[in-house]
N, C-alpha and C positions, 0 to 999 in steps of 0.2 A: 361474425361468429369465429371462435378459436377451433382452427381444427385439431385434432387428436394428433399429438407428436408422442414419439417412444424413443428411449435410448436406454443402454446399459448405464445403470447408475455406479455400479462397482467397477474396479479395477478388470481390463479385458485379459485375466489372467486364470490359469487353472486354480480353483479353490474349494472349499466345501460347499459354500452357498453364493449365489449371485442375486443381485437385484436389479430387475427391469423397471424402469418408470413410465408410465403413461399419463398424459394430461390433456383436457381438451373437452368441448361442450358436449360432444357424442362419445367421449371415453367409455362409458359403461356399455353404451350399444355396440361399440367396436370390440371391445373385449368379449362380450358375450358370445360372439361368433366364433371365437376359438378357446373358450373357458367352458368346462363342463356344466357350470349353473348360470343362471339369468341373472344378470346384474342391472336390467334395466330398470326394477322398481326400487333400485336403492335410494333410500332417502336420509341415511345417516352413515357414519364409518363404521365398518365392520370388516371381520375376519372370515376368511372362506378357506376350506380346504378342498381341493378338487384336481383335475388334470386340465394340461394344456393341449389340445386336439388340433390336427390339421384334417379336416373331414374325420374318418374313423381312425386316424393314425395317432396313438398316444404318443406325445414327445416329452413331457415329464409330468411328474406328481409334484405339486407346488402348493405353497400358502399365499393367499392373494388379500392384500389389504386394500379397501376402498375407501375412499375420503371424499365426502360431500360437499363440493364448493358451496360456500366460500371458506369452509373450515378445512382448508388444504394448503401445501405450500404455495402453490401457484394462485390459489382462489378459485380454481376451477375443479370440476369432477376430476379426480385423480385415481390411479391404481399403481400399486407396486407389488410387482411378482417376485416373489422369493423362490428361486429355483435352485437345482444343483448347479454347482459351480464349473461344469464342464464347458469349455469355451465352444465345443459342438453343439451343446443344448442351448446356452443363452443365445448363441448366434442365430439359432433356427427359430427361437421364439420371437425374437426380433424380427427375422424375416416373416414370419406368420403375422405379426400384428400389422406389418407394411401390406402384406398380402390381403388383409382384411379392413383396410381402410386408414391405419394411420401413417404418418409420415416420419422419416429419420428427423429428430430434433437437430436444429443447430447448436453449435457451441455457445453455451450459457444460455439456450433459450427457455429452460424452465425457471432460473433466476430472473431472465426478463419480464416474463409473465407474472412472476410474483410482484416485481416491481409496477407493471403496468395496471395491475389490479390492486394497487395499494396495501399490499401485504407486508412491504418493506420499501422503506426509501433508498435513494441510490447510493449514499454512504453503507448502509446494511448490505446491499447488493454486492458493493465492491468489496467488502470485508470476507465475502464467500471465499472467493478465490485467495485473499491473502491467508485465510484460516488454512486451506488446504495445503498451501506452500510454507505454513511455518514451520520453522527449524529448530525452535527452542520453545520451552514453556513459557518463556516471557513473550515471544512473539505470538503465541497462540493466546495470550491473555489479552493483548492489545486488541488484537482482531475479534475476540470474543465481545470485548467491550462494544466495539463498533457495532457487531451482529446484532447485539441485544438492545440496541438503541441509546445507550448511555453516550455514544459520540455525537450523536444527533442532537442530545438535548444541549451540547454546548453551542449549537447555532440559534436555538430558541431565543436568548438576547439581543442578538441581531435582528431577527425577524421582528421583534417586538419593538425595538427601539425604532427601525425603519418605518415600520408601520405607523408608529406614533407620530413621527415627525412629518410624515406624509401626510397623515390624517388632518395634522395641524395646519399644514401649508394650504391643503385643499380647502378646508374651511374657512381660513383667512383670505383666500382668494375668492371663493363662490359665495361667501356669506359675510361680507364686510360690515353688513348692517348690525351683526350681533356684536355688541362691544363686550359683553360679558365673557366671551371666548379668548383663551390666553392667546397673545399674539406671537405670530413665529417670525420673532424679529432678528437680527444678526447676532445677538447673544445666543439665543437659544439653538440657532443652527449650529454657531462655532461649538457650544458645549456638546452638540450631538456628535459632530465631527471629530472633536477631540477624545471625546469619550470611547466613540467605536475605533479610532485608530488604535488606541492604547489596548483594547480588547483585542483586535485583530491582530496586533503584534504578540500579545501573549498566547493567542492560538498558534500562531506560526512558531514561536519558539519552543513552545510545548510539544508542538506537532513534529518539528524537525527532529527533537529528542526522540518522540515515539515511533519516527520512522527509522532512526537509528536501531531502536528494540526491535521494531518489525521486520526491517529488512537486512539489517547488519550494515557492515562496511566493507569497502575494498580497500585494502593495504598493499601498497606496492614496496618491495625491499630494492633500493638501489644504491649503486655505489660504482667504483672502479673494480676491475677485476681483482679476484683473489683476495678481497677484504673480509671474505666469511660470510657472504649473504646466503649462499645455499646451506651453510652448517646453521646458521641461526634460524632459517625456516625449518630445517630437521628437527632442530631443539624445539622449536615451537610446537610442531606437530606430533613430536615424539615418535618419529619414524624416519627412515631413511628415503625420504621423497626425491630429494636432489641428489645428483651425483657430485661428490667432493673429492676433489685432487688438487694437488701443488700446482698444476698447469693452469697458467692465466688464460681465460675463455673458455673453461670446460663449460659453463652454462651457456647454450646457443639458442635456446628457445625459453620462453616464460613458462615456469614450473609452478603449479597451482596446488593449493591446500587449503584446508578449512578448519578453524578450531572455534571452540566456545568460551568466551571470556565473560564472567558473571551474565551469564545468559545472552550476551550478544554475539552474533555469530560473526567472526572475522574471516574474511575471504582473503587469503594470502596469496601475493604474486611475487615470485623470485626471479628477477630479471637477469639478463645478461649484462655483464659489465659495461658500462657507457663510457664508451672512449672512442677516438679516431682510429678506425680500421680499414686496412684494403681488403681484409678476407672477406670474400663473398658471403659465405654462410653465416660468418659472425655479423656482419653487417646487417644481414637480414633480421637474426635475433637482436641486435639494439635497436633496429626500427621498431621492432615489436615491443621492446622494453619501453622505448617513448611513448608509443600509444598506450600501453597499459599504464604508465605513469600518468597521462593526461586523464585517465578515467579514474584514478585512484580518489578516494575521499581522504586518506591520508598516506603520508610517504615515510617511509623510515631511511633515512641516508645513513649509510654504514660507512665507518671509517676504522681503520687499525692503526692509527696513530693520532696522537695530539698534534703533531706537525703537520699541517695540512700542505699538500703540494699543489700544483697547477691544475691537475686532473680534478682533485677533490673540490677545490674553489669553483671550477667549472659547473660541477655538479650542484653545488650549493646555490649558484645563481641559476641553475635550470629550475630548480625547483622553488625559488623565491616567492613566488605568487600560489604555491600549494602550502596546505597544511602539512607540516613535516616535524619530525622528531630526529634529532642528530643521535646516532648511536656509536660508542666506540667498542669494537668487538676486540677480542684477544686480550683483556685486561690483565690477564695473568702474565702479560711481557712487559709491562709498565706501571709504575706507581701513578694510584690517584693522585694528580696535582693539588686536589683541595677544592677545585673548581666545581660548579654545579654540572657537571658533565654526568651523562649516563653511561656507565661501564657496565659490560655483559662479557661471559666467556662462553661461547658456544661449545667449545672443546670440553668443558668442564659442566656443560648443561648449567649453567648459571645465569638464566635469563628471567628469573622472576622480577627484577628491576623494570625490565623492558615491559612485561605483561601489566604491571602495576602503573606503568606511565601510559600506555595506550588506554586503560580504563580511565585514568585521571584526565586524560586529554579528552575523552567523550562528554565529560561534564554531567554525567548522568545523577540524578537524585533518587531517593526512595519514592517519591510522588510520581517520578517520569514512569516507572514500573507500575504502581498501582493506579493511577489515574486515567481516564480515557483521553485521549488526544486526537487531532484532525491529522493524521499520519499519512493520508494516502498523497501520491505526487500530484493527481488532478486537483484535489481538494486544497492542497497547500499553494497552487498555483493560482486558483481562482483567489484566495485569500491575499496573495502578495498583489493581485490586480485590483482588487477591491481596496486594499490599503492604498494603492496608488491615486485610485480614483477619489477617496474621501479626502486625501491630500489636496487635490486639484480643486475640489468642492470647498473647502476651507479658504483655500486662497482665492477663489473666485467671489466668496461670501464676503472675505476682507476688502476684495476690490470693489464691492457695492454692486456687482452683478444683480440683476433683478431677479426677484423671488421666484417668477414662475420659470426662470431658466435655471435656477438652483434646483426648483421642485423635479424639473425634467432629469437633471443630472442625478438627484437622490434616487429617483424612480428606476432609471436605467442601473444604478448600482444596487437597487432592491432586487433586480432580476438576477443579478450575479448571486445574492445572498440566497434566493431561492434555488438555484442552479446546484449550489452545494448538496442539497438533498434532492434535486431532481423534480422538485415541485411544479406544478403547472405554473406557468409564467403569466398566463392570461387571467390574472387575478381582477377582481371588481374593487377598484379605491373607494368606491361608495359603501361597500360593505365595511370596511376598515373605517370608515368615518363614521358609520352609524352605529358600531360597535362601540365606539369610544363618545360620542357626542349627542347630546339629545337636541337636534337642530330642527326637528320638525314640530315645534311647540308653536 
């Protein structure tokens, strides 16, 4: 039995209205104890107008929506109370609900129950939080495709392919007397591995692009002191976020900002100039800069001269294993030598070439914005692991490892496929067999 849980479903701030959500097997019984109407005979979704009461005390006049399970978000009997948006009122209603038998919901518990009642799979459940935290229309679109089940459909070909090969191998092992059944031979298993490795690689590639759209990227600006990092940050943000002076080492801490480029949230970090320093405060700032640089998805290495000195070269050596773009600031002070260098002038607010280079570097196409993708960190991690496992299976198959061992390895990989959507791992392989082969003749 699922006990009734309660929580505020809207932001805990003063507003015109607030919504309180309850869900559980005895939800209607619990709410009837403090609502002015009896809900225990509810058989369908309805709307009620009435009063929330604690004994004879009226707390608020409300509109109350009932949802009869399984036709609700959680799959259980559920109630939503639309009350006035005073914190004094909605907190009191939650207190009364707890007093009469509900308990405070844990974080994400409504979504968890929806998943447990098969109202959504794990990919859909994870997309709820992504949708709430979306910072751009493009990010919202990616998350909405996951919430509506379009992303989950990308996993269906994998499930079918794994089910087919497992069924075929099982039939070959358990029913060797049936000579008219297709043989699960070396070529068949090799083809299975090759096709699915390619499919997973495509999912990972599109998923990484989708993750950029959904989550944005971290971009660190690095360079030696006084090359114009703070000026470039201010020009990108179109505000005086960082202090700019002619004094070297003005930036002592990481200065952060955020912009939107073509629907991608770019989280910018202006770092302290990286150099050897005996100044304690500057040294702490440089340490923070290095930490932020290591976290960055992309690094903008800023120079103010085409002639790089030893400090410049040390910075380039430092970022050699990172994705980075070299940027030459103060372009108004020297002539473009004709090379394919990226020149900007923060002083003249001429930084469009840098914006264009960042977008170009992301390598996004129109299809990345419009098609569903497996863009969650957990899901991408499973896919990477699954790809590695299929590569091992393919190598084992080529080494003539016995088919029953190959079967066990594919079975383990199939569990990873099912874990993407959070499906029950205790599946019956016999069901897979009999859905594909008529072996009982």
